[in-house]
C-alpha positions as CSV (number, residue, x, y, z in Angstrom):
1,M,84.3,-4.0,-40.4
2,D,85.0,-6.7,-43.1
3,Y,86.8,-6.2,-46.0
4,L,85.3,-7.6,-49.2
5,K,87.9,-6.0,-51.2
6,K,91.7,-5.2,-49.8
7,A,94.1,-2.6,-51.6
8,S,97.3,-4.1,-51.9
9,K,99.0,-0.8,-52.7
10,T,98.1,2.5,-50.8
11,A,98.8,6.0,-52.6
12,A,102.1,6.2,-50.8
13,T,103.3,2.5,-52.4
14,G,106.5,3.0,-55.0
15,E,106.7,6.7,-54.5
16,R,109.9,7.5,-56.3
17,D,112.0,10.2,-55.1
18,V,112.0,12.7,-57.6
19,R,113.5,15.8,-55.0
20,D,117.0,15.5,-56.3
21,T,116.1,16.4,-59.8
22,V,113.5,18.6,-59.4
23,Q,115.7,20.5,-57.0
24,S,118.2,20.7,-59.7
25,I,116.3,22.1,-62.3
26,L,114.8,24.8,-60.0
27,D,118.1,25.8,-59.1
28,E,119.2,25.9,-62.9
29,I,116.2,27.9,-63.4
30,E,116.6,30.2,-61.0
31,A,120.2,30.8,-62.3
32,G,119.4,30.7,-65.8
33,G,116.5,32.5,-65.6
34,D,114.0,32.7,-69.0
35,D,116.6,30.8,-71.5
36,A,117.2,28.0,-68.6
37,A,113.4,27.7,-69.0
38,R,113.2,27.3,-72.7
39,R,115.7,25.0,-72.4
40,Y,113.6,23.2,-70.5
41,A,110.7,23.5,-72.5
42,A,112.4,22.3,-75.5
43,K,113.8,19.0,-73.7
44,F,110.7,18.0,-71.9
45,D,107.9,19.5,-73.9
46,G,109.6,19.9,-77.7
47,F,108.4,23.4,-77.5
48,E,110.1,26.1,-79.0
49,G,107.9,29.0,-79.8
50,E,107.2,31.8,-78.0
51,I,106.8,31.3,-74.2
52,V,104.4,34.0,-73.3
53,V,101.0,33.9,-75.2
54,S,100.2,36.9,-77.3
55,A,97.0,38.9,-77.3
56,E,96.7,37.8,-80.9
57,E,97.2,34.1,-80.1
58,R,94.3,34.7,-77.2
59,A,91.6,35.6,-79.7
60,A,92.7,32.7,-82.3
61,A,92.1,30.1,-79.3
62,S,88.5,31.4,-79.0
63,G,88.2,30.7,-83.1
64,K,89.4,26.9,-82.3
65,V,87.3,26.2,-79.8
66,S,83.5,25.0,-80.8
67,Q,80.4,27.5,-79.1
68,K,78.8,24.4,-77.7
69,L,82.6,24.2,-75.9
70,K,82.7,27.8,-74.8
71,D,79.2,27.8,-73.7
72,D,80.2,24.8,-71.2
73,I,83.2,26.5,-70.0
74,L,81.4,30.0,-69.5
75,F,78.7,27.7,-67.6
76,A,81.3,26.3,-65.3
77,R,83.3,29.9,-64.9
78,D,80.3,31.5,-64.0
79,N,79.5,28.8,-61.2
80,V,82.9,29.1,-59.9
81,R,82.9,32.4,-59.7
82,R,79.3,32.8,-58.1
83,F,80.4,29.9,-55.5
84,A,83.9,31.8,-54.6
85,E,81.9,35.3,-54.3
86,Q,80.5,33.9,-51.5
87,Q,83.4,32.7,-49.8
88,R,85.0,36.1,-50.2
89,A,82.2,37.9,-48.8
90,S,82.6,35.5,-45.9
91,L,86.1,36.8,-45.2
92,R,85.5,40.0,-43.3
93,D,87.8,43.3,-41.5
94,T,86.6,43.4,-38.0
95,E,88.0,45.4,-35.2
96,Y,87.0,44.9,-31.4
97,E,87.9,47.1,-28.2
98,V,90.1,44.0,-26.6
99,V,90.3,46.0,-23.2
100,E,89.1,49.5,-22.8
101,G,91.5,51.9,-25.5
102,L,92.8,48.5,-27.3
103,I,91.9,48.1,-30.6
104,A,92.7,45.0,-32.1
105,G,91.7,44.4,-35.7
106,Q,92.3,42.2,-38.7
107,K,92.3,43.0,-42.6
108,Q,91.7,40.2,-45.8
109,I,94.8,41.1,-48.3
110,P,94.9,39.7,-51.5
111,V,98.4,38.3,-52.2
112,S,100.3,40.4,-54.7
113,A,100.3,37.7,-57.4
114,A,99.8,34.3,-57.8
115,G,100.6,31.4,-60.0
116,C,98.1,28.7,-61.5
117,Y,98.9,25.7,-63.3
118,A,96.9,23.9,-65.8
119,P,97.8,20.2,-66.3
120,G,97.8,19.5,-70.2
121,G,99.5,15.9,-70.4
122,R,97.7,12.6,-70.3
123,Y,94.1,14.7,-69.7
124,S,93.7,18.4,-70.7
125,H,92.4,19.6,-67.4
126,V,90.1,22.9,-69.1
127,A,88.7,22.7,-65.8
128,S,91.9,23.2,-63.4
129,A,92.6,26.4,-65.6
130,I,88.8,27.5,-64.4
131,M,88.9,26.5,-60.5
132,T,92.5,27.8,-60.3
133,V,92.0,31.4,-62.1
134,T,88.7,32.1,-61.6
135,T,89.3,31.9,-57.6
136,A,92.0,34.1,-57.7
137,K,90.8,36.6,-59.5
138,V,87.6,36.8,-56.9
139,A,89.8,37.2,-54.1
140,G,91.4,40.0,-55.7
141,V,94.6,39.0,-57.2
142,P,96.0,41.8,-59.3
143,H,98.0,39.9,-61.3
144,V,97.7,35.9,-62.0
145,T,99.9,33.9,-64.3
146,A,98.7,30.9,-65.8
147,C,100.4,28.2,-67.5
148,S,100.3,24.5,-69.1
149,P,102.2,22.2,-71.0
150,P,102.5,23.2,-74.8
151,K,102.7,20.8,-77.7
152,P,105.7,21.2,-80.4
153,G,104.9,23.6,-82.7
154,E,101.6,24.5,-81.5
155,G,101.3,25.9,-77.7
156,M,98.6,24.7,-75.2
157,N,95.9,22.9,-75.7
158,P,93.3,25.8,-77.2
159,A,90.3,25.0,-74.6
160,I,92.8,25.2,-71.7
161,L,94.0,28.8,-73.4
162,Y,90.7,30.0,-74.0
163,A,89.6,29.0,-70.3
164,L,92.8,30.6,-69.2
165,D,91.7,33.8,-70.6
166,V,88.1,34.3,-69.9
167,C,88.6,33.5,-66.5
168,G,90.9,36.4,-66.7
169,A,94.8,35.3,-66.3
170,D,97.0,38.6,-66.8
171,T,99.6,36.2,-68.4
172,I,99.8,33.2,-69.9
173,L,103.0,31.2,-70.4
174,N,103.7,28.4,-72.7
175,L,104.9,26.0,-70.3
176,G,104.7,23.0,-68.1
177,G,106.0,20.5,-65.4
178,V,108.5,22.0,-63.3
179,Q,109.9,24.4,-65.6
180,G,106.4,26.3,-65.6
181,I,106.4,26.2,-61.6
182,A,109.5,27.8,-61.5
183,A,108.7,30.3,-64.5
184,M,105.9,31.7,-62.0
185,A,107.6,31.4,-58.7
186,F,110.9,33.2,-60.1
187,G,108.8,35.7,-61.7
188,L,110.4,34.9,-65.5
189,F,109.4,36.4,-68.6
190,G,108.3,39.6,-67.3
191,T,105.7,38.7,-64.6
192,P,105.7,39.2,-60.9
193,P,106.9,36.8,-58.7
194,A,104.1,34.3,-57.2
195,R,103.3,34.8,-53.8
196,V,101.2,31.4,-54.3
197,L,101.0,28.8,-56.6
198,A,98.0,26.3,-56.9
199,G,96.9,23.7,-59.6
200,P,97.1,20.1,-59.6
201,G,100.1,18.4,-61.5
202,N,102.0,15.4,-61.5
203,Q,104.6,13.8,-59.1
204,F,107.2,16.5,-60.4
205,V,105.1,19.2,-60.2
206,A,104.0,18.0,-56.6
207,E,107.5,17.9,-55.5
208,A,108.3,21.6,-57.1
209,K,105.8,22.7,-55.1
210,R,106.6,20.9,-51.7
211,I,110.3,22.6,-52.3
212,L,109.3,26.3,-53.5
213,F,106.7,25.9,-50.2
214,G,107.9,28.9,-47.6
215,R,109.4,30.8,-50.2
216,V,106.0,30.6,-51.7
217,G,102.6,29.7,-50.6
218,I,100.8,26.7,-52.5
219,D,97.3,25.2,-52.4
220,M,98.5,22.5,-50.8
221,F,100.3,19.1,-51.0
222,A,98.8,16.6,-53.5
223,G,99.2,13.4,-54.8
224,P,97.4,10.7,-57.0
225,T,93.3,11.7,-56.7
226,E,91.2,9.7,-54.4
227,S,87.2,9.0,-53.9
228,M,85.0,7.3,-51.6
229,V,81.7,6.2,-51.9
230,I,79.1,5.6,-48.3
231,A,76.1,3.4,-49.8
232,D,73.6,2.0,-48.0
233,K,70.9,-0.7,-49.3
234,T,68.9,2.2,-50.7
235,A,71.4,2.6,-52.7
236,D,71.6,2.0,-56.6
237,P,74.7,-0.2,-57.4
238,V,75.1,0.7,-60.8
239,I,75.3,4.5,-59.6
240,V,77.4,3.3,-57.1
241,A,80.2,1.3,-59.3
242,W,80.4,4.3,-62.0
243,D,81.0,6.7,-59.4
244,L,83.9,4.6,-58.5
245,V,85.1,3.6,-62.1
246,G,84.6,7.2,-62.9
247,Q,87.5,8.3,-60.6
248,A,89.6,5.2,-60.8
249,E,90.3,6.4,-64.9
250,H,92.2,9.4,-63.2
251,G,95.5,7.3,-62.7
252,Y,96.7,3.8,-62.3
253,N,97.3,4.6,-58.4
254,S,93.8,6.9,-57.8
255,P,92.3,5.0,-55.1
256,V,89.0,4.5,-54.7
257,W,86.9,3.1,-52.3
258,L,83.7,1.9,-50.8
259,I,82.0,1.8,-47.4
260,S,78.4,-0.3,-47.6
261,T,76.7,-0.9,-44.7
262,D,74.5,-3.8,-46.8
263,L,76.7,-6.7,-48.2
264,E,74.6,-7.3,-50.9
265,L,75.2,-4.1,-52.4
266,A,78.8,-4.9,-51.9
267,K,78.7,-7.9,-53.7
268,E,77.1,-6.4,-56.5
269,V,79.1,-3.3,-56.7
270,E,82.6,-5.9,-56.9
271,K,80.8,-7.4,-60.0
272,L,79.8,-4.9,-61.6
273,V,83.1,-2.2,-61.5
274,P,85.4,-4.6,-63.6
275,M,82.5,-5.1,-66.1
276,F,82.1,-1.3,-66.5
277,I,86.0,-0.6,-66.6
278,Q,85.8,-2.7,-70.0
279,E,83.5,-0.1,-71.4
280,L,86.1,2.8,-71.0
281,P,88.5,3.8,-73.8
282,E,92.1,2.3,-74.1
283,L,93.7,4.9,-71.8
284,N,91.2,4.9,-69.3
285,R,90.7,1.7,-69.4
286,E,94.3,0.9,-68.8
287,N,94.2,3.6,-65.7
288,A,91.3,2.0,-64.2
289,V,92.3,-1.5,-64.6
290,R,95.2,-1.0,-61.9
291,A,93.5,1.5,-59.8
292,W,90.9,-1.1,-59.3
293,D,92.9,-4.1,-58.5
294,E,96.2,-2.6,-56.7
295,Y,94.5,0.1,-54.8
296,G,89.9,-0.4,-54.7
297,E,88.5,-1.3,-51.4
298,I,85.1,-2.4,-50.6
299,I,84.5,-2.4,-46.7
300,V,81.7,-3.7,-45.2
301,A,80.6,-1.6,-41.9
302,K,78.1,-2.6,-39.4
303,D,75.7,0.4,-39.5
304,R,76.0,4.3,-40.1
305,D,78.0,5.1,-37.5
306,E,80.8,2.7,-38.4
307,A,80.8,4.1,-41.6
308,A,81.2,7.6,-40.3
309,K,84.0,6.6,-38.2
310,I,86.0,4.5,-41.2
311,S,85.3,7.4,-43.6
312,D,86.9,10.0,-41.4
313,E,90.1,7.9,-40.9
314,Y,90.2,7.4,-44.7
315,A,89.7,11.5,-45.0
316,S,89.4,10.8,-48.7
317,E,89.5,13.5,-51.2
318,H,86.3,13.2,-52.7
319,L,83.6,11.9,-50.2
320,Q,79.9,10.9,-52.0
321,V,77.4,9.4,-49.6
322,Q,74.1,7.4,-51.2
323,A,72.2,6.7,-48.1
324,D,69.1,7.1,-46.0
325,D,68.9,10.7,-43.6
326,L,71.7,12.7,-45.8
327,D,71.1,15.7,-42.7
328,W,72.7,13.1,-40.4
329,W,75.6,12.5,-43.1
330,L,76.1,16.0,-43.2
331,A,76.3,16.5,-39.5
332,N,78.5,13.9,-38.2
333,L,81.3,13.6,-41.4
334,Q,84.0,15.5,-40.5
335,N,87.4,14.7,-42.3
336,Y,86.9,15.0,-46.5
337,G,87.9,17.6,-49.1
338,S,84.5,17.8,-50.8
339,L,81.1,16.3,-49.7
340,F,78.5,15.1,-52.5
341,L,75.5,14.2,-50.9
342,G,72.8,12.0,-52.7
343,E,72.4,9.7,-55.3
344,E,71.6,13.1,-57.2
345,T,74.9,14.8,-57.8
346,T,78.6,13.4,-58.2
347,V,82.6,13.6,-58.4
348,A,82.3,15.0,-61.8
349,Y,79.9,17.6,-61.2
350,G,82.4,19.3,-58.9
351,D,85.3,18.2,-60.8
352,K,83.9,20.4,-63.6
353,C,81.1,22.6,-63.6
354,S,79.3,22.8,-60.4
355,G,81.1,25.6,-58.4
356,T,82.7,24.1,-55.7
357,N,86.7,23.9,-56.0
358,H,88.2,20.4,-57.6
359,V,91.6,21.4,-56.0
360,L,91.1,19.1,-53.0
361,P,93.7,17.7,-50.1
362,T,94.9,14.2,-50.7
363,K,96.5,11.3,-48.8
364,G,95.0,12.0,-45.2
365,A,95.4,15.6,-45.9
366,A,91.6,16.2,-45.2
367,H,92.3,15.7,-41.6
368,Y,93.9,18.8,-41.3
369,T,92.5,21.2,-44.4
370,G,90.1,21.9,-46.7
371,G,90.6,22.8,-50.8
372,L,91.4,25.6,-52.9
373,S,89.3,28.8,-52.0
374,V,89.7,32.3,-52.1
375,G,91.2,32.1,-48.5
376,K,94.2,30.7,-50.2
377,F,95.0,33.8,-52.1
378,I,94.3,36.0,-49.2
379,K,96.1,37.3,-46.3
380,T,94.6,37.5,-43.0
381,V,96.6,40.2,-41.1
382,T,95.8,41.6,-37.7
383,W,96.8,45.3,-36.4
384,Q,96.0,47.2,-33.3
385,R,96.1,50.8,-32.1
386,S,95.9,51.8,-28.4
387,T,95.4,54.9,-26.2
388,R,97.7,55.7,-23.6
389,E,95.5,55.2,-20.6
390,A,95.4,51.9,-21.8
391,N,99.0,51.3,-21.5
392,R,98.4,51.4,-17.9
393,S,97.3,47.6,-18.0
394,I,99.0,46.2,-21.1
395,G,102.7,47.9,-20.4
396,Q,102.7,46.3,-17.3
397,A,101.4,42.9,-17.9
398,C,103.9,43.1,-20.6
399,A,106.7,43.7,-18.8
400,R,106.4,41.2,-16.1
401,I,105.8,38.6,-18.6
402,S,108.9,39.6,-20.7
403,R,110.9,39.8,-17.8
404,L,109.8,35.9,-16.6
405,E,110.8,34.7,-19.9
406,G,114.1,36.6,-19.7
407,M,113.5,39.1,-23.0
408,E,114.4,42.4,-20.9
409,G,114.6,44.4,-23.9
410,H,110.6,43.5,-24.4
411,A,110.4,44.6,-20.9
412,R,112.1,48.0,-21.2
413,T,109.4,49.2,-24.2
414,A,106.8,48.6,-21.9
415,D,108.5,50.4,-18.9
416,V,109.5,53.5,-21.1
417,R,106.0,53.8,-22.2
418,L,104.9,53.8,-18.5
419,A,107.2,56.0,-17.3
420,K,106.7,58.7,-20.3
421,Y,102.6,58.2,-20.0
422,F,102.6,58.1,-15.8
423,P,105.2,60.1,-14.9
424,G,105.8,59.6,-11.1
425,E,103.7,56.6,-10.5
426,N,105.5,53.4,-9.2
427,F,104.2,50.4,-10.9
428,D,105.6,46.8,-10.0
429,L,107.1,45.8,-13.3
430,S,109.5,42.3,-11.7
431,A,109.0,39.3,-13.4
432,A,106.0,37.3,-12.1
433,D,106.3,34.4,-10.3
């Protein structure tokens, strides 16, 4: 493995400690309720209008969005819904007779309420509104509260509002940042407290979710978005370069990486990326320049086995493969948030409309988790039922193991059943050696 280009920074470089700031905001909003959340909306977003979006405002948003955009939003929603429905169908209630007379099972129960965050700052993330709310509703969540940052005197972006509405959000709040997360978690403005929070956001949103985790569930700890492309000699360097540039525009600290088994292709991509970045609009260009200069990498691997090994070590959020024998890569790659196989697909498809979710693990979290799915909004709980006869084996084993652990009270709960169900019988209930 050789680096043709090595990053000077990583996703963790320069992280500011915002915990104290976020914690103080959460504490103040929890204590002050709706009024405190309104104060922060005025302070950070310059918004002093109604927080809860009315039915009239929802309907009005449709008139502010072109039919072409509405069609695209509905297309994306339907794709996300269909894929989520397949995920939901794979989560089944089951039961099994573990030993004769003892039946154990599991049930899939949606959480009672969810909170979905759609960023609306630097970019208006219509897709995040679609991905989070649609998935929660397919999971069967009875009440979904959604929020997005409003603009002074206007409220949230009409396209985001339209998307939240048509995807099924039960309550929509004109709130962004920590105050939005707090309102959903604490059940402000007449909403039920969210049991799961989902959706991307800036470092303050991410930190608020991190602090609240445990009290509520969250989709994942997320950092700056990141993407990797694996390419061999068959890849088109122009497409590879644009796929890297397309992800670098997310932000100044968004890593993009190329692993190539072909040195000539790697060199060509290295030449093209800076050129393509210059074609972007100003804000996007500024983000992409810094992301590529400070976080971009090009790695040359000796063969596909080494490329796959390197990729698994990085565990990137998005992983594209533009190489021969796609089935081999699908079978052998293990660590990624979402995988895009072949030149014909790209991360942007998954980000916007193809159906798979774009809320994905970053900063190595793909080593242990996947992205947002219906399962994030569903509790897999267990149950059991036993006959009296089954207590003969279960009760004895439980009593002996409990006494070995020094938990006499546990043991007695088994003893009392054995004595009732099998009067006159003697059992060896002493601690196992």
